[in-house]
N, CA, C and O of each residue as an XYZ file, in Angstrom:
344
protein
N       0.695     17.547     20.469
C      -0.464     16.705     20.421
C      -0.253     15.504     21.343
O       0.815     14.893     21.350
N      -1.251     15.190     22.091
C      -1.196     14.035     22.984
C      -1.663     12.793     22.241
O      -2.722     12.810     21.614
N      -0.892     11.722     22.303
C      -1.253     10.433     21.708
C      -1.327      9.410     22.830
O      -0.292      8.968     23.330
N      -2.541      9.025     23.237
C      -2.663      8.092     24.354
C      -2.152      6.690     24.037
O      -2.059      5.853     24.935
N      -1.822      6.424     22.780
C      -1.371      5.097     22.376
C       0.116      5.049     22.042
O       0.595      4.026     21.553
N       0.855      6.121     22.292
C       2.264      6.182     21.884
C       3.146      5.175     22.623
O       4.238      4.867     22.146
N       2.719      4.664     23.745
C       3.506      3.663     24.489
C       3.120      2.233     24.130
O       3.725      1.281     24.623
N       2.116      2.083     23.273
C       1.658      0.754     22.864
C       2.382      0.319     21.602
O       2.620      1.125     20.703
N       2.729     -0.945     21.539
C       3.356     -1.490     20.338
C       2.283     -1.797     19.309
O       1.265     -2.410     19.632
N       2.508     -1.372     18.063
C       1.552     -1.650     16.994
C       1.646     -3.104     16.561
O       2.731     -3.683     16.509
N       0.505     -3.678     16.254
C       0.436     -5.026     15.703
C      -0.257     -4.984     14.360
O      -0.683     -3.916     13.921
N      -0.380     -6.115     13.702
C      -1.031     -6.136     12.395
C      -2.516     -5.802     12.472
O      -3.119     -5.444     11.460
N      -3.108     -5.913     13.643
C      -4.513     -5.548     13.804
C      -4.687     -4.060     14.077
O      -5.806     -3.549     14.039
N      -3.598     -3.367     14.348
C      -3.643     -1.938     14.655
C      -3.846     -1.127     13.382
O      -3.486     -1.578     12.295
N      -4.416      0.058     13.508
C      -4.526      0.905     12.326
C      -3.142      1.351     11.866
O      -2.217      1.433     12.675
N      -2.994      1.639     10.579
C      -1.698      2.095     10.075
C      -1.269      3.399     10.753
O      -2.103      4.208     11.163
N       0.032      3.580     10.858
C       0.564      4.808     11.449
C       1.317      5.661     10.434
O       1.651      6.812     10.717
N       1.586      5.105      9.253
C       2.310      5.818      8.200
C       1.468      5.848      6.940
O       0.763      4.884      6.640
N       1.536      6.947      6.198
C       0.863      7.098      4.908
C       1.871      7.677      3.938
O       2.605      8.601      4.289
N       1.923      7.145      2.709
C       2.850      7.692      1.729
C       2.301      7.528      0.323
O       1.694      6.510     -0.009
N       2.526      8.550     -0.501
C       2.117      8.511     -1.898
C       2.927      7.455     -2.627
O       4.116      7.282     -2.361
N       2.287      6.755     -3.539
C       2.965      5.730     -4.329
C       2.979      6.163     -5.790
O       1.935      6.415     -6.392
N       4.171      6.241     -6.339
C       4.346      6.445     -7.772
C       4.742      5.094     -8.355
O       5.866      4.640     -8.138
N       3.844      4.443     -9.090
C       4.195      3.134     -9.645
C       5.489      3.191    -10.456
O       5.722      4.138    -11.208
N       6.325      2.167    -10.294
C       7.648      2.126    -10.923
C       8.014      0.667    -11.183
O       7.969     -0.169    -10.281
N       8.375      0.377    -12.430
C       8.737     -0.999    -12.781
C      10.104     -1.415    -12.252
O      10.405     -2.607    -12.200
N      10.936     -0.455    -11.859
C      12.319     -0.774    -11.495
C      12.661     -0.578    -10.022
O      13.715     -1.032     -9.577
N      11.800      0.085     -9.254
C      12.172      0.422     -7.874
C      11.130     -0.053     -6.872
O       9.925      0.053     -7.101
N      11.624     -0.576     -5.760
C      10.751     -0.941     -4.653
C      10.284      0.319     -3.922
O      10.878      1.388     -4.066
N       9.221      0.179     -3.143
C       8.715      1.266     -2.312
C       9.711      1.571     -1.191
O      10.549      0.726     -0.873
N       9.637      2.756     -0.589
C      10.544      3.064      0.522
C      10.298      2.197      1.749
O      11.193      2.027      2.577
N       9.103      1.651      1.872
C       8.774      0.710      2.945
C       7.646     -0.188      2.458
O       6.897      0.180      1.554
N       7.529     -1.350      3.052
C       6.444     -2.266      2.706
C       5.121     -1.698      3.213
O       5.080     -1.007      4.231
N       4.052     -1.995      2.500
C       2.730     -1.529      2.909
C       2.056     -2.537      3.838
O       2.449     -3.701      3.924
N       1.042     -2.054      4.520
C       0.095     -2.925      5.226
C      -1.204     -2.967      4.451
O      -2.001     -3.896      4.581
N      -1.402     -1.920      3.626
C      -2.605     -1.815      2.799
C      -2.359     -0.789      1.701
O      -1.436      0.021      1.778
N      -3.205     -0.842      0.682
C      -3.192      0.132     -0.402
C      -4.532      0.845     -0.433
O      -5.561      0.273     -0.074
N      -4.509      2.101     -0.865
C      -5.715      2.887     -1.063
C      -5.582      3.568     -2.410
O      -4.486      3.979     -2.791
N      -6.691      3.694     -3.140
C      -6.671      4.344     -4.449
C      -7.762      5.404     -4.512
O      -8.876      5.189     -4.035
N      -7.433      6.560     -5.108
C      -8.439      7.592     -5.340
C      -9.390      7.152     -6.447
O     -10.596      7.386     -6.370
N      -8.836      6.508     -7.484
C      -9.631      5.933     -8.558
C      -9.282      4.463     -8.662
O      -8.122      4.107     -8.872
N     -10.272      3.616     -8.517
C     -10.040      2.180     -8.513
C      -9.557      1.646     -9.842
O      -9.648      2.316    -10.871
N      -9.042      0.431     -9.804
C      -8.567     -0.229    -11.008
C      -7.574     -1.317    -10.674
O      -7.490     -1.777     -9.535
N      -6.825     -1.722    -11.678
C      -5.819     -2.766    -11.508
C      -4.560     -2.188    -10.888
O      -4.166     -1.059    -11.182
N      -3.935     -2.978    -10.025
C      -2.651     -2.607     -9.422
C      -1.752     -3.834     -9.497
O      -2.014     -4.849     -8.853
N      -0.700     -3.730    -10.283
C       0.271     -4.828    -10.384
C       1.304     -4.629     -9.288
O       1.898     -3.557     -9.177
N       1.520     -5.664     -8.476
C       2.363     -5.548     -7.289
C       3.329     -6.713     -7.175
O       3.144     -7.769     -7.780
N       4.368     -6.486     -6.377
C       5.222     -7.554     -5.878
C       5.021     -7.588     -4.376
O       5.217     -6.579     -3.698
N       4.631     -8.738     -3.851
C       4.401     -8.872     -2.410
C       5.733     -8.889     -1.666
O       6.791     -9.029     -2.279
N       5.677     -8.747     -0.358
C       6.908     -8.817      0.440
C       7.552    -10.197      0.335
O       8.748    -10.338      0.590
N       6.776    -11.217     -0.036
C       7.315    -12.568     -0.220
C       7.878    -12.780     -1.621
O       8.472    -13.822     -1.898
N       7.694    -11.783     -2.521
C       8.250    -11.878     -3.860
C       7.273    -12.316     -4.938
O       7.670    -12.471     -6.092
N       6.013    -12.517     -4.598
C       5.010    -12.910     -5.586
C       4.583    -11.698     -6.403
O       4.426    -10.608     -5.852
N       4.395    -11.869     -7.702
C       3.931    -10.797     -8.578
C       2.526    -11.158     -9.049
O       2.285    -12.263     -9.535
N       1.594    -10.198     -8.895
C       0.207    -10.433     -9.293
C      -0.470     -9.098     -9.562
O       0.027     -8.045     -9.162
N      -1.599     -9.153    -10.237
C      -2.424     -7.973    -10.459
C      -3.645     -8.077     -9.561
O      -4.388     -9.058     -9.602
N      -3.838     -7.041     -8.745
C      -4.980     -6.957     -7.831
C      -5.940     -5.900     -8.366
O      -5.543     -5.042     -9.153
N      -7.179     -5.958     -7.949
C      -8.172     -4.969     -8.348
C      -8.654     -4.259     -7.091
O      -9.252     -4.868     -6.204
N      -8.378     -2.951     -7.032
C      -8.607     -2.153     -5.830
C      -9.745     -1.178     -6.094
O      -9.761     -0.498     -7.120
N     -10.706     -1.109     -5.161
C     -11.814     -0.165     -5.266
C     -11.386      1.197     -4.731
O     -10.551      1.284     -3.831
N     -11.952      2.240     -5.280
C     -11.630      3.599     -4.842
C     -12.071      3.817     -3.400
O     -13.173      3.434     -3.008
N     -11.196      4.436     -2.621
C     -11.529      4.846     -1.269
C     -11.506      3.758     -0.218
O     -11.780      4.037      0.950
N     -11.192      2.542     -0.583
C     -11.169      1.433      0.373
C      -9.732      0.990      0.628
O      -8.926      0.916     -0.299
N      -9.419      0.701      1.871
C      -8.105      0.155      2.198
C      -8.103     -1.323      1.819
O      -8.926     -2.101      2.302
N      -7.172     -1.696      0.953
C      -7.034     -3.082      0.516
C      -5.851     -3.670      1.267
O      -4.710     -3.304      0.982
N      -6.084     -4.576      2.224
C      -4.998     -5.076      3.068
C      -4.069     -6.018      2.303
O      -4.428     -7.152      1.987
N      -2.876     -5.523      2.018
C      -1.888     -6.339      1.314
C      -0.501     -5.766      1.593
O      -0.302     -4.552      1.568
N       0.443     -6.651      1.857
C       1.819     -6.226      2.133
C       2.621     -6.345      0.844
O       2.938     -7.446      0.395
N       2.944     -5.198      0.256
C       3.694     -5.183     -0.998
C       4.970     -4.375     -0.851
O       5.070     -3.477     -0.015
N       5.948     -4.719     -1.691
C       7.201     -3.974     -1.700
C       7.383     -3.182     -2.990
O       8.220     -2.281     -3.046
N       6.595     -3.512     -4.045
C       6.678     -2.768     -5.303
C       5.292     -2.657     -5.912
O       4.495     -3.594     -5.863
N       5.020     -1.482     -6.491
C       3.833     -1.270     -7.312
C       4.349     -0.938     -8.712
O       5.050      0.053     -8.915
N       3.989     -1.778     -9.657
C       4.483     -1.661    -11.025
C       3.693     -0.619    -11.811
O       2.479     -0.503    -11.647
N       4.383      0.141    -12.665
C       3.714      1.072    -13.577
C       2.989      0.282    -14.668
O       1.840      0.572    -14.999
N       3.678     -0.721    -15.221
C       3.082     -1.569    -16.251
C       2.001     -2.435    -15.614
O       2.270     -3.198    -14.686
N       0.792     -2.310    -16.115
C      -0.311     -3.118    -15.601
C      -1.124     -2.449    -14.520
O      -2.128     -3.007    -14.076
N      -0.716     -1.251    -14.074
C      -1.467     -0.529    -13.047
C      -2.319      0.547    -13.709
O      -1.807      1.410    -14.422
N      -3.627      0.486    -13.462
C      -4.545      1.494    -13.991
C      -5.163      2.343    -12.886
O      -5.655      3.435    -13.167
N      -5.153      1.881    -11.652
C      -5.662      2.659    -10.524
C      -4.770      3.893    -10.340
O      -3.566      3.837    -10.590
N      -5.363      4.988     -9.908
C      -4.596      6.227     -9.717
C      -4.785      6.760     -8.297
O      -5.678      6.329     -7.567
N      -3.927      7.702     -7.928
C      -3.992      8.287     -6.592
C      -3.681      7.284     -5.518
O      -4.351      7.242     -4.486
N      -2.650      6.458     -5.753
C      -2.323      5.382     -4.815
C      -1.610      5.905     -3.580
O      -0.716      6.747     -3.661
N      -2.028      5.385     -2.440
C      -1.424      5.713     -1.152
C      -1.104      4.397     -0.449
O      -1.940      3.495     -0.385
N       0.115      4.299      0.077
C       0.504      3.153      0.891
C       0.200      3.435      2.341
O       0.468      4.534      2.828
N      -0.348      2.474      3.033
C      -0.600      2.576      4.464
C       0.374      1.645      5.160
O       0.428      0.453      4.857
N       1.138      2.185      6.088
C       2.165      1.405      6.731
C       2.077      1.385      8.232
O       2.901      0.750      8.890
């Protein structure tokens, strides 16, 4: 496959290049920090930001929610089908 942008450096304004399923876990960080979250079914998502802040966010289904997180907690998360965009 030809990618006309493969020689360009990605910035925060660029679309994500990585996608990964998120299994909420109270004890483990994600394999990489996100640039955004997506949910199949919207709801609450308890997160730890890359800066270490812990908060509960409310994510709508099917929309990319721009937030850089390192952990998605099982406790307090009701949204399902979570995908990290990196």
